[in-house]
C-alpha positions in Angstrom: 0.0 0.0 0.0 1.4 3.4 -1.0 0.4 6.7 0.7 1.0 10.0 -1.1 0.5 13.4 0.6 -0.8 16.3 -1.4 -2.1 19.8 -0.7 -4.4 21.7 -3.1 -5.8 25.2 -3.1 -9.6 25.4 -2.7 -11.3 25.9 -6.1 -12.9 29.3 -6.9 -16.6 29.4 -7.0 -18.0 28.0 -10.3 -20.8 29.4 -12.3 -24.1 28.0 -11.2 -27.7 27.6 -12.4 -30.7 27.8 -10.1 -33.5 25.2 -10.2 -36.9 25.9 -8.5 -37.8 22.5 -7.2 -41.3 23.7 -6.4 -41.9 24.4 -10.1 -40.4 21.1 -11.4 -41.8 17.7 -12.2 -41.0 15.0 -9.6 -39.1 13.0 -12.1 -36.8 16.0 -12.9 -36.2 16.6 -9.2 -35.3 12.9 -8.8 -32.9 13.0 -11.7 -31.0 15.9 -10.3 -31.0 14.7 -6.7 -29.8 11.2 -7.4 -27.1 12.4 -9.8 -25.7 14.9 -7.2 -25.9 13.0 -3.9 -23.1 10.5 -4.5 -22.3 7.8 -3.6 -25.3 6.5 -1.7 -25.0 3.5 0.6 -27.4 0.7 -0.1 -29.8 -0.8 2.5 -30.8 -4.2 1.4 -33.9 -4.4 3.5 -35.6 -7.6 4.6 -39.0 -7.3 6.1 -42.0 -9.5 6.8 -45.7 -9.0 6.4 -48.1 -9.6 9.4 -48.8 -13.0 7.7 -45.1 -13.8 7.7 -44.4 -13.3 4.0 -40.8 -12.2 3.5 -39.8 -9.4 1.3 -36.3 -8.1 0.2 -35.5 -4.9 -1.6 -32.6 -2.5 -1.9 -32.9 1.2 -1.1 -30.2 3.9 -1.6 -32.0 6.7 0.3 -30.3 5.3 3.5 -27.7 6.1 6.1 -26.8 5.9 9.8 -27.9 8.9 11.9 -26.7 8.2 15.4 -24.9 5.9 17.8 -26.5 6.7 21.1 -29.2 5.6 20.4 -28.0 3.7 17.3 -30.3 4.9 14.6 -30.7 4.3 10.9 -33.1 6.0 8.5 -34.6 4.7 5.3 -36.4 6.7 2.6 -39.0 4.7 0.6 -40.4 6.5 -2.5 -44.1 6.3 -3.5 -45.4 3.8 -6.1 -48.4 4.8 -8.0 -50.5 1.6 -7.9 -49.9 0.5 -4.3 -47.5 1.1 -1.3 -44.2 -0.6 -1.6 -44.1 -3.9 0.4 -41.1 -2.7 2.5 -42.9 0.4 3.8 -46.2 -1.5 4.3 -44.4 -4.3 6.2 -42.3 -2.1 8.4 -45.2 0.2 9.3 -47.4 -2.9 10.1 -44.8 -4.8 12.2 -42.3 -2.2 13.3 -39.4 -4.6 12.4 -36.8 -4.8 9.6 -33.2 -5.8 8.9 -30.7 -3.7 7.0 -28.2 -5.9 5.1 -25.2 -4.3 3.4 -24.3 -5.2 -0.2 -20.8 -6.4 -1.2 -19.7 -6.5 -4.8 -19.9 -10.2 -4.9 -23.7 -10.0 -4.2 -24.4 -7.2 -6.6 -26.2 -9.3 -9.1 -28.3 -11.0 -6.5 -29.2 -7.6 -5.1 -30.2 -6.5 -8.5 -32.6 -9.5 -8.9 -34.4 -8.3 -5.8 -35.1 -5.0 -7.5 -37.7 -6.7 -9.7 -41.2 -5.3 -9.6 -42.7 -8.6 -8.5 -46.3 -8.7 -7.2 -47.0 -8.8 -3.5 -46.3 -12.2 -1.9 -43.4 -13.1 -4.2 -40.2 -14.0 -2.3 -37.4 -12.0 -3.9 -34.8 -13.9 -1.8 -35.9 -17.2 -3.4 -35.8 -15.6 -6.9 -32.2 -14.5 -6.2 -31.1 -17.8 -4.8 -30.3 -16.3 -1.4 -30.3 -18.1 1.9 -31.4 -16.4 5.1 -30.4 -16.7 8.8 -32.7 -16.1 11.7 -32.5 -12.8 13.5 -32.1 -12.5 17.3 -34.9 -10.0 18.2 -37.0 -9.4 15.1 -39.1 -11.6 12.8 -37.5 -10.8 9.4 -34.4 -12.9 8.7 -31.1 -11.5 7.6 -29.4 -12.3 4.3 -26.8 -15.0 5.3 -24.2 -14.0 2.8 -24.3 -10.3 3.6 -21.2 -9.3 5.6 -23.1 -6.9 7.9 -26.7 -6.9 9.0 -28.6 -4.6 11.4 -31.7 -5.8 13.2 -34.0 -2.8 13.6 -37.1 -1.7 15.3 -39.1 1.2 13.9 -39.2 4.2 16.2 -40.6 6.9 13.9 -42.3 7.0 10.6 -43.0 10.1 8.6 -45.0 10.5 5.5 -42.9 13.0 3.6 -45.1 13.1 0.5 -48.1 11.1 -0.7 -47.1 7.5 -0.2 -43.4 8.5 0.4 -42.0 7.5 3.8 -39.1 8.2 6.0 -38.6 5.3 8.4 -36.3 5.6 11.4 -35.2 2.5 13.1 -33.2 1.7 16.3 -30.5 -0.9 15.7 -31.1 -3.7 18.3 -28.4 -6.2 17.1 -25.6 -6.2 14.6 -24.1 -9.1 12.8 -20.6 -8.9 11.2 -18.9 -11.6 9.3 -15.7 -12.5 11.1 -13.7 -12.2 7.9 -14.4 -8.4 7.8 -13.2 -7.8 11.4 -9.6 -7.1 12.4 -7.5 -6.1 15.3 -8.2 -6.6 19.0 -11.2 -9.0 19.4 -12.4 -7.0 22.4 -12.6 -3.8 20.3 -12.5 -5.0 16.7 -12.3 -2.7 13.7 -14.0 -3.3 10.3 -11.7 -3.9 7.3 -13.4 -1.8 4.6 -11.4 -3.5 1.8 -12.8 -6.9 3.0 -16.3 -5.5 3.0 -16.0 -4.4 -0.6 -19.4 -2.7 -0.5 -21.1 -1.1 -3.4 -23.0 2.2 -3.6 -25.5 3.8 -5.9 -24.3 6.4 -8.4 -26.0 8.5 -11.0 -28.8 7.1 -13.2 -30.7 3.9 -12.9 -27.9 1.5 -13.6 -24.6 3.1 -12.2 -22.9 1.7 -9.1 -19.5 2.2 -7.5 -17.2 0.1 -5.3 -16.1 1.6 -2.0 -12.4 0.9 -2.5 -11.2 4.3 -3.7 -10.1 5.8 -0.4 -8.0 8.7 0.9 -7.2 9.9 4.4 -7.5 13.5 5.7 -6.9 14.2 9.4 -9.5 16.3 11.2 -8.0 19.7 12.1 -7.6 20.7 15.7 -8.0 24.4 16.5 -4.8 26.0 17.7 -5.4 29.6 16.8 -3.6 29.6 13.5 -5.5 29.3 10.2 -2.5 27.7 8.5 -2.9 24.6 10.7 -6.4 23.9 9.4 -5.4 22.3 6.0 -3.8 18.9 6.8 -2.6 17.2 3.7 -4.7 14.6 1.9 -3.2 11.1 2.1 -4.0 9.3 -1.1 -4.0 5.6 -0.5 -3.2 3.4 -3.5 -3.7 -0.3 -3.2 -0.6 -2.3 -4.3 
């Protein structure tokens, strides 16, 4: 592994164009938002209906939003003909599992994107095995390197049929192959995770292996100390 240190001057302000989102069509807003907010981590969500039917689907409007309490949030967009199974299941049962997506499972994840009718098991379509959760009914995806068992604590309808679902992480499961260091306080090996993320457009993804380090500045009263060098990490 090679680390190169570089400093660069901040760019001057570029020319910009204003967009009035209130006057735009929803599809045009979506195109701009999803092409600008990059990369977006993917929550591969497993949920269960009140009758016990399992659903799996990926969502890139997702992130972690706290550690005390440990909280994740998931954005589920509206579907014209009926609510998405994920939103309906979570709101009905208050339980779900967020599985993370490594590159090796990208194609299986893509299969679960299919617009199958309600009751179809996307995990079966993708040939994926599940493992029982500890505290919630929905199973986790066994091959996923990280899974978070979650209980719904807030749900907000942010638009007609569009939901922001906030869950508390009750239990986490990490594949031992992605953990390193002191077993009492292990760290996660990001290269071993090899996660993917959503990029622009409906088909573009990225792998999370292009990494650089930049130390957080500590205030000492001198502005010159506030620009630590970027440490570009190159895998060798």
